[in-house]
N, C-alpha and C positions, 0 to 999 in steps of 0.2 A: 504494500500500500504506500503510495507516494506521499500521502498526507499523514501517515502514522496511525497508531492505535491508541485508544484511551482505555486505561485500566482503572477500575474502581474497587474499593473495599468497603464492605458494610458489615458492621457488627451490631445486631439488634438486641436491645436490652429491655424492651417493653414486655407487655403481657398479651397484647392483642394486635398482631402484625397487620391483619386485614383492616381493622378499624383505624389504626394509625396511618396506614397508606391512604385510606379515604380522607382522613383529616388533612394529610399533607396535600392531596390532590385538590382539596377545596380551598387551600390557602392562596390568596390572590398574588402575593409576591412569588410564590413557587410557580404558579401558572405563568406569570410573566417571564420568569427565568427559563421555564421549559419552552416558551414561544421563542425566546432569544437563542437558546442553545440547540433546540430540536433540529433545525436545518443542518447543523454541523455533524449530526450523527447519521452514519450510513451503515446498513447491515453488512456483515461479513459474507463473502462469496459462499454460496451453498446453504445459507441459513434460510428458513422459511420467511415469506413475505411478512413485513411488519416486525420482525425480530431485530431489536437493537442491542439487547444485552444477552450475552451467552455466558453461562457459568463455566469457570475454569477449574481445573484440578488444582487443589492446594499442593504446593511443592514444599514450601518452608512454613513452619509455624514457630515463631519466636515469642516466648513469654518473658 
């Protein structure tokens, strides 16, 4: 990829992931950020249509 790849890390510490995701999606500043950054994200070759994030195998785990 000539434009590079973006890697992200998420460690969830809440109690209700689905509810927290809905709360985040309803947040106006988050929606504005997604509108700004959405066009910068492109799916990897071979991934299904609409797939922007692909889980990776954990290689290193440092505590």
